[in-house]
Each structure stands twice: as structure tokens, then as C-alpha cells.
C-alpha positions as a printed NumPy array, in Angstrom:
array([[70.53 , 45.653, 71.493],
       [67.686, 46.952, 73.732],
       [65.836, 44.442, 75.936],
       [62.569, 43.275, 74.275],
       [59.423, 44.155, 76.241],
       [57.412, 40.944, 75.678],
       [58.524, 37.436, 74.861],
       [56.011, 34.678, 74.103],
       [57.157, 31.094, 74.807],
       [55.548, 27.895, 73.517],
       [56.609, 24.259, 73.832],
       [55.543, 21.878, 71.053],
       [55.538, 18.421, 69.614],
       [53.618, 17.64 , 66.398],
       [51.503, 20.772, 66.529],
       [51.683, 21.688, 62.817],
       [47.839, 21.841, 62.636],
       [47.547, 24.662, 65.173],
       [50.889, 26.35 , 65.938],
       [50.358, 29.033, 63.298],
       [47.012, 30.03 , 64.861],
       [48.643, 30.307, 68.238],
       [51.58 , 32.411, 67.079],
       [49.539, 34.676, 64.792],
       [47.39 , 35.617, 67.791],
       [50.458, 37.074, 69.51 ],
       [52.122, 38.712, 66.531],
       [52.328, 41.896, 68.555],
       [54.995, 40.413, 70.841],
       [58.633, 41.489, 70.463],
       [59.884, 37.915, 70.493],
       [58.38 , 34.478, 69.798],
       [60.197, 31.391, 71.182],
       [59.201, 27.81 , 70.334],
       [60.978, 24.876, 72.034],
       [60.16 , 21.627, 70.264],
       [60.765, 18.111, 71.596],
       [61.304, 16.341, 68.257],
       [58.263, 16.856, 66.018],
       [57.919, 14.554, 63.049],
       [55.659, 17.04 , 61.206],
       [56.221, 20.629, 60.065],
       [55.764, 22.262, 63.447],
       [59.264, 23.806, 63.567],
       [59.183, 24.997, 59.961],
       [55.797, 26.684, 60.441],
       [56.968, 28.322, 63.663],
       [59.974, 29.75 , 61.835],
       [57.804, 31.084, 59.038],
       [55.77 , 32.864, 61.757],
       [58.939, 34.603, 62.959],
       [59.632, 32.428, 65.971],
       [63.111, 31.63 , 67.295],
       [63.128, 27.815, 67.606],
       [65.081, 25.239, 69.543],
       [64.772, 21.447, 69.289],
       [65.624, 19.332, 72.303],
       [66.799, 15.75 , 72.194],
       [64.848, 14.623, 75.269],
       [61.555, 15.211, 77.031],
       [62.022, 16.123, 80.704],
       [58.356, 16.853, 81.449],
       [56.209, 19.957, 80.992],
       [57.61 , 22.034, 83.831],
       [61.289, 21.507, 82.922],
       [60.617, 21.996, 79.198],
       [58.818, 25.292, 79.863],
       [61.788, 26.415, 82.   ],
       [64.007, 25.719, 79.001],
       [61.876, 28.014, 76.881],
       [61.869, 30.58 , 79.67 ],
       [65.656, 30.489, 79.797],
       [65.781, 31.485, 76.102],
       [63.514, 34.498, 76.524],
       [65.034, 37.962, 76.569],
       [61.945, 40.039, 77.224],
       [61.229, 41.905, 80.415],
       [57.834, 40.194, 80.414],
       [56.949, 36.634, 79.342],
       [53.61 , 35.29 , 78.102],
       [53.544, 31.482, 78.243],
       [51.148, 29.742, 75.918],
       [50.408, 26.185, 74.893],
       [50.224, 25.358, 71.206],
       [46.478, 24.653, 71.494],
       [45.753, 28.136, 72.807],
       [45.251, 31.545, 71.165],
       [44.871, 35.057, 72.497],
       [41.651, 36.844, 71.527],
       [41.671, 40.541, 70.413],
       [40.532, 41.879, 73.779],
       [43.195, 39.963, 75.69 ],
       [45.843, 41.132, 73.229],
       [44.78 , 44.715, 73.832],
       [44.724, 44.228, 77.582],
       [48.308, 42.877, 77.515],
       [49.538, 45.774, 75.396],
       [47.867, 48.318, 77.704],
       [49.213, 46.68 , 80.857],
       [52.794, 46.57 , 79.575],
       [52.598, 50.173, 78.32 ],
       [51.891, 51.404, 81.871],
       [55.231, 52.522, 83.439],
       [53.834, 52.406, 87.012],
       [54.992, 49.486, 89.151],
       [52.423, 46.695, 89.433],
       [52.096, 43.001, 90.069],
       [54.801, 40.65 , 88.908],
       [52.242, 38.324, 87.299],
       [48.798, 38.442, 85.734],
       [46.048, 35.874, 85.388],
       [43.925, 35.482, 82.294],
       [40.487, 33.953, 81.771],
       [40.614, 30.694, 79.768],
       [37.761, 29.096, 77.852],
       [38.13 , 25.507, 76.639],
       [36.579, 23.677, 73.67 ],
       [36.003, 19.955, 73.339],
       [36.058, 18.839, 69.703],
       [35.031, 22.336, 68.693],
       [32.255, 22.757, 71.302],
       [32.678, 25.459, 74.014],
       [32.503, 24.013, 77.517],
       [30.896, 25.998, 80.328],
       [30.7  , 23.551, 83.222],
       [32.414, 20.528, 84.73 ],
       [36.144, 20.1  , 85.142],
       [36.779, 22.025, 81.927],
       [34.727, 25.047, 82.894],
       [36.14 , 28.522, 82.444],
       [39.073, 29.138, 84.741],
       [41.86 , 31.705, 85.4  ],
       [45.5  , 30.848, 84.773],
       [48.687, 32.765, 85.498],
       [50.377, 33.266, 82.136],
       [51.921, 36.778, 81.98 ],
       [54.76 , 37.473, 84.341],
       [58.02 , 39.362, 84.784],
       [60.881, 37.181, 83.537],
       [63.093, 37.938, 86.569],
       [60.343, 37.117, 89.026],
       [58.984, 33.743, 88.013],
       [59.733, 30.2  , 86.883],
       [57.805, 26.989, 86.36 ],
       [57.526, 24.212, 88.89 ],
       [59.424, 21.06 , 87.867],
       [56.27 , 18.934, 87.765],
       [56.205, 16.574, 84.793],
       [52.54 , 17.385, 84.196],
       [50.131, 20.058, 85.546],
       [53.099, 22.434, 86.1  ],
       [52.511, 25.814, 87.758],
       [54.015, 29.232, 87.397],
       [55.805, 30.153, 90.659],
       [55.501, 33.918, 90.927],
       [55.167, 36.181, 94.02 ],
       [51.689, 37.526, 94.826],
       [49.594, 39.601, 94.467],
       [48.646, 38.857, 90.85 ],
       [46.718, 41.13 , 88.536],
       [43.841, 40.254, 86.205],
       [43.668, 40.832, 82.456],
       [40.554, 41.351, 80.296],
       [39.709, 39.143, 77.347],
       [40.008, 35.411, 76.808],
       [42.605, 32.78 , 76.265],
       [40.88 , 30.332, 73.904],
       [41.832, 26.759, 74.572],
       [41.101, 24.292, 71.738],
       [42.264, 21.321, 73.732],
       [41.302, 18.283, 71.603],
       [40.204, 17.888, 67.968],
       [38.649, 14.427, 68.223],
       [37.84 , 11.615, 70.658],
       [40.97 ,  9.757, 69.575],
       [43.019, 12.86 , 70.365],
       [41.223, 13.144, 73.766],
       [41.937,  9.565, 74.678],
       [45.598,  9.815, 73.626],
       [46.042, 12.989, 75.663],
       [44.292, 11.485, 78.777],
       [46.498,  8.434, 78.574],
       [49.701, 10.467, 78.176],
       [48.804, 12.652, 81.18 ],
       [47.956,  9.555, 83.199],
       [51.352,  7.997, 82.526],
       [53.168, 11.19 , 83.44 ],
       [51.138, 11.62 , 86.632],
       [51.614,  7.986, 87.632],
       [55.344,  8.507, 88.044],
       [54.771, 11.324, 90.48 ],
       [52.235,  9.295, 92.458],
       [54.59 ,  6.322, 92.636],
       [57.372,  8.512, 93.999],
       [54.977,  9.483, 96.82 ],
       [54.116,  5.862, 97.552],
       [50.573,  6.129, 96.284],
       [48.628,  4.048, 93.759],
       [46.928,  0.679, 93.473],
       [43.578, -0.82 , 92.426],
       [41.49 ,  0.449, 95.379],
       [42.762,  4.075, 95.181],
       [42.232,  3.919, 91.384],
       [38.608,  2.913, 91.777],
       [38.006,  5.486, 94.543],
       [39.663,  8.454, 92.828],
       [38.32 ,  7.541, 89.418],
       [34.751,  7.37 , 90.723],
       [35.121, 10.614, 92.598],
       [36.513, 12.352, 89.487],
       [33.296, 11.461, 87.609],
       [30.962, 12.537, 90.37 ],
       [32.863, 15.796, 90.9  ],
       [32.945, 16.775, 87.206],
       [29.594, 15.531, 86.   ],
       [27.372, 16.164, 89.017],
       [28.944, 18.619, 91.512],
       [30.437, 20.875, 88.826],
       [27.334, 20.518, 86.654],
       [29.092, 18.917, 83.699],
       [25.785, 17.363, 82.649],
       [24.669, 20.83 , 81.557],
       [27.123, 20.634, 78.654],
       [25.232, 17.643, 77.24 ],
       [27.095, 14.852, 75.462],
       [30.472, 16.694, 75.501],
       [30.086, 17.106, 79.263],
       [29.488, 13.394, 79.703],
       [32.449, 12.544, 77.474],
       [34.753, 14.819, 79.455],
       [33.574, 13.401, 82.789],
       [34.15 ,  9.836, 81.575],
       [37.614, 10.69 , 80.203],
       [38.653, 12.423, 83.405],
       [37.44 ,  9.45 , 85.436],
       [39.301,  7.01 , 83.184],
       [42.46 ,  9.07 , 83.211],
       [42.384,  9.36 , 87.006],
       [41.779,  5.626, 87.404],
       [44.617,  4.822, 84.978],
       [46.992,  7.217, 86.739],
       [46.455,  5.524, 90.16 ],
       [46.396,  2.048, 88.664],
       [49.748,  2.513, 86.884],
       [51.223,  4.143, 89.94 ],
       [50.603,  0.92 , 91.865],
       [52.61 , -1.154, 89.388],
       [56.395, -1.67 , 89.373],
       [58.076,  0.734, 86.925],
       [58.979, -2.067, 84.466],
       [55.462, -3.49 , 84.504],
       [53.959,  0.029, 84.033],
       [55.951,  0.4  , 80.824],
       [54.261, -2.781, 79.493],
       [50.755, -1.799, 80.769],
       [51.042,  1.774, 79.436],
       [51.006,  0.519, 75.88 ],
       [47.776, -1.44 , 76.484],
       [44.504,  0.438, 76.567]])
């Protein structure tokens, strides 16, 4: 069997409400791979209906390790890594196809422009402003860092740039945003504790700085009420991460369930 040209990898848990949109946007790929960490909804069934090869894991090792599991299942020469709350627009899809059709040697990885929404509202400023992320890379030249949260693609430079947009529909509601901020805070707290950091004073300092940075320095106020909500959520999540990191591991488990 010939080697596929492009594999798309996605990790999921309870993403039935958006996994189809994500996978349909990359229907041009030769292979779709979804690694699920125990969804209680129809995520896996929907992914299979979209033509994805699926795998369900019994544990959750963190984002970096889980994405490396998905990468290990890929057979394509190139891999496009997506999150379930992302979709590729038509221009980006065309740019990917054109790039991979070029036989000339080029970069081992490519960055894409990403635009985020907050509860359906496009965000232009603050900590969620448009950014560029490395998502397309040669399978034999890259892997993910083992970070439990905010993982990175480790790929030799230089990196190319693709046209079009990766559309990031991060949260659907304030409840969803709070749950996500809390989950990321708990994951990040473990990393901070391992480095001997955390406590009430650092929590207050870093939480306050997160608000000032996002809302004032990065002009989050220009996004109106969503910009204020994002700045407050980021400040709360940062405070909670440092606060939990300063607690003993057994006490953190108790505190993590109290918001």
C-alpha cells in the first residue's frame, strides 16, 4: 500500500457537537485519525462516520503525550494536527494542497494563521488575538513536547507560512469557558509544583499581571464585553494555577473540585 501524503490527527473527549465540522473541513486529506480519551457522547461514532480511523485510550496522559499517540498512528508523509474545536477554511485547505503538491524540497514544518471566537464572537485583540501556530509538518521530522498542557510541536527550523485561516471556536458558553479555564489551571499547576513554584503571593501577582497584559497592554478592551470576559478568565485561571501549585498534591485534589 503506498504511503499516504497527508494525515490529519485530532484528539478528542466529548466533542460530538463539533468534531464533524472539524473533520469535514479536511475531507481532502488521505487519512483522518481521531484518538479519543473516553467520550461519553457520540464523538467516536461521528468521527467514524466521517471516515476517521479511531482509537480510544484508557487513560489521559496530558495533551502532549496524547497528541504523540495520535502522531504514532499516522502513516502520511505529512501530518496536519488539529484540535476538535478548529476547522480549516477554504483558502487554507487550498494552500495546504498546493504546498504538498510541490515536489521541491522545502521546510519541514509550516505555520498557519489562527483566528479565535469567544461564544461565537471573533476576537481581534488581547490574549486571544490572531496568532500563528505550527500545525503542518513532516511526520519524520517532528513530535510534540510532553507538556500536559500548552504543548508545542518540536520541528527543525526554518518554518514556512501558509495562506488562509484556521478558525478556532474555542468556547460555546461562559460555563464552557470557566470549565476549560479550570481544567487548564489544574493541569498547569502540576507542572508549576514540579518546578517548586506556586503559592498565594505568586498567584496574586501573576493573576493581576495576566489581566493587565491581556486587557490593557494587548488592547483586549477593544473587543468590548468579550474582551473583558477573556481578560478576567485568563486572570482567574492564572491565579488558580499558581494557587493550586502551592498546595500539597492531596489538598489540591480537594480544592480543585471547589470553585
